[in-house]
C-alpha positions as CSV (number, residue, x, y, z in Angstrom):
1,M,16.9,2.5,16.1
2,N,18.7,2.0,12.8
3,S,19.4,4.9,10.5
4,T,18.7,4.7,6.8
5,I,21.8,4.9,4.5
6,I,22.3,5.1,0.8
7,A,24.3,1.9,0.2
8,G,24.4,2.2,-3.6
9,I,23.6,4.7,-6.2
10,G,23.4,4.6,-10.0
11,S,22.2,6.6,-13.0
12,Y,21.3,6.0,-16.6
13,V,20.6,8.4,-19.4
14,P,19.8,7.8,-23.1
15,D,22.7,8.2,-25.6
16,N,20.7,10.7,-27.7
17,V,22.0,14.2,-26.9
18,V,19.6,17.0,-28.1
19,T,21.1,20.5,-28.1
20,N,19.2,23.7,-28.0
21,T,20.1,24.4,-31.5
22,E,18.5,21.2,-32.7
23,L,15.2,22.3,-31.1
24,T,15.2,25.3,-33.4
25,E,14.3,23.0,-36.2
26,Y,10.9,22.4,-34.6
27,M,10.0,25.7,-32.9
28,N,10.8,29.4,-32.9
29,T,13.5,29.5,-30.3
30,S,17.2,29.9,-30.0
31,D,20.1,28.6,-28.0
32,A,20.5,32.0,-26.3
33,W,16.8,32.2,-25.4
34,I,16.8,28.8,-23.7
35,R,20.1,29.4,-21.9
36,E,19.0,32.8,-20.6
37,R,15.7,31.5,-19.2
38,T,16.6,28.1,-18.0
39,G,20.4,27.6,-18.0
40,I,19.9,24.4,-20.1
41,E,22.4,23.7,-22.9
42,E,21.3,20.2,-23.9
43,R,19.2,17.2,-22.7
44,R,18.9,13.5,-23.4
45,Y,15.9,11.9,-25.3
46,A,15.0,8.2,-25.2
47,T,14.9,6.1,-28.3
48,R,11.3,5.7,-29.3
49,F,9.9,2.2,-29.2
50,E,13.0,0.9,-27.6
51,Q,13.4,2.8,-24.3
52,T,10.7,3.6,-21.7
53,T,10.6,5.1,-18.2
54,A,10.7,1.5,-16.7
55,T,13.6,0.4,-18.9
56,L,15.7,3.5,-18.0
57,G,14.9,2.9,-14.4
58,A,15.9,-0.7,-14.5
59,E,19.3,0.2,-16.0
60,A,19.9,2.7,-13.2
61,A,18.8,0.1,-10.7
62,K,21.3,-2.5,-11.9
63,I,24.2,-0.1,-11.2
64,A,22.8,0.9,-7.8
65,I,22.4,-2.7,-6.8
66,E,25.9,-3.6,-7.9
67,R,27.4,-0.6,-6.1
68,A,25.5,-1.6,-2.9
69,G,27.4,-4.9,-3.0
70,I,24.2,-7.0,-3.0
71,T,22.3,-9.0,-5.6
72,K,18.8,-8.5,-7.0
73,E,17.7,-11.4,-4.8
74,D,18.4,-9.2,-1.8
75,I,15.9,-6.4,-2.8
76,D,12.8,-6.7,-0.7
77,F,10.8,-3.6,-1.8
78,V,10.6,-1.3,-4.8
79,I,9.6,2.3,-4.9
80,F,9.3,4.0,-8.2
81,A,8.8,7.8,-8.6
82,T,7.7,9.2,-12.0
83,L,5.2,11.4,-13.7
84,S,5.6,9.6,-17.0
85,P,4.8,5.9,-16.5
86,D,4.8,3.4,-19.3
87,Y,1.1,2.8,-18.8
88,F,-1.7,4.7,-17.1
89,F,-1.8,1.6,-15.0
90,P,-0.2,-0.5,-13.8
91,G,2.7,1.5,-12.5
92,C,6.4,1.2,-13.4
93,G,7.3,-0.5,-10.1
94,V,5.9,-3.8,-11.2
95,L,7.4,-3.4,-14.6
96,V,10.9,-3.0,-13.1
97,Q,10.2,-6.0,-10.8
98,R,9.5,-8.0,-14.0
99,I,12.5,-6.6,-16.0
100,L,14.9,-7.3,-13.2
101,E,13.3,-10.6,-12.4
102,L,13.0,-9.8,-8.7
103,K,11.2,-11.9,-6.2
104,D,7.5,-11.2,-5.8
105,V,8.3,-8.2,-3.6
106,G,6.0,-5.2,-3.0
107,A,6.2,-2.4,-5.5
108,L,4.9,1.1,-4.8
109,D,4.5,3.9,-7.3
110,I,4.8,7.6,-6.3
111,R,3.2,10.3,-8.5
112,N,4.6,13.4,-6.9
113,Q,6.4,14.7,-9.9
114,C,9.4,16.9,-9.1
115,S,9.3,16.0,-5.4
116,G,8.7,12.3,-6.0
117,F,12.2,11.2,-5.0
118,I,12.1,13.1,-1.7
119,Y,8.7,11.6,-1.0
120,G,10.1,8.2,-1.8
121,L,13.0,8.7,0.5
122,S,10.6,9.6,3.3
123,V,8.5,6.5,2.7
124,A,11.5,4.2,2.5
125,D,13.0,5.7,5.7
126,Q,9.9,4.7,7.7
127,F,10.1,1.1,6.3
128,I,13.8,0.8,7.1
129,K,13.5,2.3,10.6
130,T,10.7,0.0,11.6
131,G,12.6,-3.0,10.4
132,M,10.1,-4.0,7.8
133,Y,12.6,-4.0,4.9
134,K,16.4,-4.2,4.7
135,N,17.1,-3.4,1.0
136,I,14.8,-0.9,-0.7
137,L,15.2,0.0,-4.3
138,L,14.1,3.6,-4.9
139,I,14.0,4.7,-8.5
140,G,13.3,8.1,-10.1
141,A,12.9,8.0,-13.8
142,E,11.3,10.0,-16.6
143,V,10.7,9.9,-20.4
144,H,9.3,13.4,-21.1
145,S,10.2,13.5,-24.8
146,Y,7.3,11.3,-25.9
147,A,4.7,13.7,-24.5
148,M,5.9,17.2,-25.3
149,D,4.5,19.7,-27.8
150,F,7.4,20.3,-30.2
151,S,6.0,23.4,-31.7
152,T,6.3,27.1,-31.0
153,R,3.1,26.8,-29.1
154,G,4.7,24.4,-26.6
155,R,8.2,25.7,-26.4
156,N,8.0,27.2,-22.9
157,V,7.5,23.7,-21.6
158,S,9.2,21.5,-24.2
159,V,12.7,23.1,-24.1
160,I,13.0,22.4,-20.3
161,F,12.5,18.7,-20.0
162,G,14.7,15.7,-20.6
163,D,14.8,12.0,-20.1
164,G,16.8,10.0,-17.6
165,A,16.8,7.8,-14.5
166,A,18.7,7.2,-11.3
167,A,18.3,4.8,-8.4
168,V,19.5,4.2,-4.9
169,V,19.5,1.1,-2.6
170,L,18.6,2.1,0.9
171,Q,19.6,0.0,3.9
172,P,19.6,0.1,7.7
173,S,22.8,1.1,9.6
174,P,23.5,1.0,13.3
175,D,25.7,4.0,12.9
176,A,23.5,6.9,14.1
177,A,26.1,9.4,12.8
178,R,25.3,8.4,9.2
179,G,22.3,8.3,7.0
180,L,19.1,10.1,6.6
181,L,18.6,12.6,9.4
182,S,15.1,13.8,8.5
183,T,12.6,14.5,5.7
184,H,10.2,17.4,5.4
185,L,7.2,17.2,3.1
186,H,4.6,19.9,2.1
187,S,1.9,20.6,-0.4
188,D,-0.5,23.4,-1.5
189,G,-3.1,22.4,-4.1
190,A,-4.6,25.9,-4.4
191,H,-2.9,26.4,-7.7
192,A,-2.6,22.8,-8.9
193,E,-3.4,23.7,-12.5
194,A,-0.4,26.1,-12.7
195,L,1.8,23.1,-13.5
196,S,-0.3,20.2,-14.7
197,M,-1.3,17.8,-17.5
198,P,-5.1,17.7,-16.9
199,N,-5.9,15.8,-20.1
200,P,-6.6,13.1,-20.7
201,G,-8.2,12.7,-17.3
202,F,-11.4,12.5,-15.3
203,H,-11.4,16.0,-14.0
204,S,-14.5,18.1,-14.0
205,G,-15.7,21.6,-13.2
206,V,-15.4,21.0,-9.5
207,H,-11.7,21.6,-9.9
208,N,-11.9,24.5,-12.4
209,P,-15.3,26.2,-12.8
210,A,-14.2,27.8,-16.0
211,W,-13.7,24.4,-17.6
212,R,-16.5,22.7,-19.5
213,P,-16.2,19.0,-20.3
214,P,-16.9,17.8,-23.9
215,V,-20.3,16.1,-24.3
216,P,-19.8,12.4,-24.5
217,P,-21.7,10.4,-27.2
218,Q,-23.4,8.3,-24.5
219,K,-24.6,8.5,-20.9
220,Y,-21.6,6.6,-19.4
221,G,-18.0,6.6,-20.4
222,G,-16.5,8.6,-23.2
223,V,-15.0,11.4,-21.2
224,F,-11.4,10.2,-20.6
225,I,-10.5,10.5,-24.3
226,T,-12.7,12.1,-26.8
227,Q,-12.4,13.0,-30.4
228,Q,-12.7,16.7,-29.4
229,L,-9.7,16.3,-27.2
230,V,-7.7,14.7,-30.1
231,D,-8.9,17.3,-32.6
232,K,-7.8,20.2,-30.4
233,E,-4.6,18.5,-29.4
234,D,-5.6,19.3,-25.8
235,F,-3.4,16.8,-24.2
236,Y,0.0,18.5,-23.6
237,P,1.5,19.6,-20.3
238,Y,0.8,23.2,-19.1
239,M,3.0,25.4,-17.0
240,D,2.5,28.9,-15.7
241,G,6.2,29.6,-15.5
242,P,6.2,32.8,-13.5
243,A,3.8,31.4,-11.0
244,V,5.9,28.3,-10.4
245,F,9.1,30.4,-10.3
246,K,7.7,32.8,-7.6
247,K,6.5,30.0,-5.4
248,A,9.7,27.9,-5.8
249,V,12.1,30.6,-4.8
250,V,10.2,31.1,-1.5
251,K,9.4,27.5,-0.6
252,L,12.8,25.9,-1.4
253,P,14.8,28.1,1.0
254,E,12.1,27.6,3.6
255,V,12.1,23.8,3.4
256,I,15.9,23.6,3.4
257,M,16.1,25.8,6.5
258,E,13.4,23.6,8.1
259,A,15.6,20.5,7.6
260,L,18.8,22.3,8.9
261,T,17.0,23.8,11.9
262,A,15.4,20.5,12.9
263,N,18.9,19.0,13.1
264,H,20.7,22.0,14.6
265,Y,22.7,23.0,11.6
266,K,23.2,26.2,9.6
267,P,23.5,26.7,5.9
268,G,27.3,27.1,6.3
269,D,27.5,23.5,7.6
270,L,26.4,22.0,4.3
271,K,28.9,20.3,2.2
272,L,26.5,20.1,-0.7
273,L,23.0,21.2,-1.6
274,I,21.4,19.3,-4.4
275,P,18.2,21.1,-5.5
276,H,15.7,19.7,-8.0
277,Q,17.0,20.6,-11.4
278,A,14.0,22.7,-12.6
279,N,15.7,25.9,-13.7
280,L,19.2,27.1,-13.1
281,R,17.9,30.6,-12.2
282,I,15.8,29.1,-9.3
283,A,18.8,27.2,-8.0
284,Q,20.9,30.4,-8.1
285,M,18.3,32.4,-6.2
286,V,18.0,29.7,-3.6
287,Q,21.8,29.7,-3.3
288,Q,21.8,33.5,-2.8
289,A,19.0,33.4,-0.3
290,L,20.9,30.9,1.9
291,Q,24.3,32.6,1.3
292,L,25.9,29.5,0.0
293,N,29.1,29.5,-2.1
294,D,29.4,27.9,-5.5
295,D,31.1,24.8,-4.1
296,Q,28.1,24.1,-1.9
297,V,25.5,23.8,-4.6
298,F,25.6,21.1,-7.4
299,N,23.7,21.7,-10.6
300,N,23.7,19.6,-13.8
301,I,20.6,20.9,-15.5
302,Q,22.9,22.3,-18.1
303,K,23.5,18.8,-19.5
304,Y,20.2,17.0,-18.8
305,G,17.4,19.6,-18.5
306,N,14.7,18.9,-16.0
307,T,14.3,15.2,-15.5
308,T,11.6,15.7,-12.8
309,A,11.6,12.7,-10.3
310,A,15.0,11.6,-11.7
311,S,16.8,15.0,-11.3
312,I,17.8,14.8,-7.6
313,P,19.2,11.3,-7.7
314,L,20.8,11.9,-11.1
315,A,22.6,14.9,-9.7
316,L,23.5,13.2,-6.5
317,C,25.0,10.3,-8.4
318,E,27.0,12.5,-10.7
319,A,28.3,14.5,-7.7
320,W,29.3,11.2,-5.9
321,E,31.0,9.9,-9.0
322,G,32.9,13.2,-9.3
323,G,34.2,13.0,-5.8
324,K,32.1,15.8,-4.5
325,V,30.4,13.6,-1.9
326,Q,32.5,11.9,0.8
327,N,31.8,9.9,3.9
328,G,30.6,12.2,6.7
329,D,29.5,15.0,4.4
330,L,26.3,16.9,5.3
331,I,24.0,16.8,2.2
332,C,20.6,18.5,1.6
333,L,18.2,17.4,-1.1
334,A,15.3,19.7,-1.9
335,A,12.6,19.8,-4.5
336,F,9.6,21.9,-5.6
337,G,7.1,21.2,-8.3
338,S,3.7,20.3,-9.6
339,G,1.0,20.0,-7.0
340,F,2.3,22.2,-5.6
341,T,4.4,19.8,-3.6
342,W,7.8,20.4,-2.1
343,G,10.2,18.8,0.4
344,S,13.7,18.3,1.7
345,A,15.9,15.6,3.0
346,L,19.0,16.0,5.1
347,L,21.6,13.3,5.3
348,K,25.1,12.4,6.5
349,W,26.8,10.5,3.7
């Protein structure tokens, strides 16, 4: 059976650099406050009305396709992971298919937020190994800046997130010593609302008994977006930071060890761990739990913030471009986020 390899990788971030100090113009915060709690120094924001999640993803895809040594005509399937699609529907996969003028290939959207890229790798791996597709374009992209609450009320969330995209081209390889060794996926919806954007949506009291829906003006319809929702500005992301942090620092080491154990490796065998760039403190605690040295963990949240589905491929691309990833290296990718969902992928580059 063929293994699945990353044949090409590319990333793309907006030119607009937004520092912590700049955010103090909109909310009661400080550079020191943000650095201490998140490790973030700056992030990128898309240009409004010009750049979208799909266009950022398409730019990253062009680079990945070129580096894979193929043309866009060779792409036979598209997987797009994001929590910030251009439209509620259709998804960004078909938009990228249109932008890149690909053949009428299948396009699949994954809405697993922070773990979206890991889930996308797992799906693509099955398609490659069964021989269904030979060149899968997997994209992780986000434009968070259009939907954040840039006020003191929303600072706990807004200071964390940034915009960006990265993509990989996945191909089969007869070399069993290379490629994706395994993926490991998990979820726990018991505390789904701890990191969520419930409005606008169709949710009801069945999910949260304390929540009472606004009364629509008619029997049918009128719930998805209401004037009451607009008046109260009840449409921003919500995060219970301590709850997310406590769960992440337990589940991330677990799922990393799951991948290593399944393939008969130990943490010391890793050339590089690339965790989802959610919070530098989380990454540091995971590093400590696994007793990894600084050279074994790659972080770039300092420059880009949390780019959710884009964060792992963006970091992987930067590590590869910087010469930190070489052929034969053992690499682990791991993410934890909204859902809660989490997962890992172990690969030989």
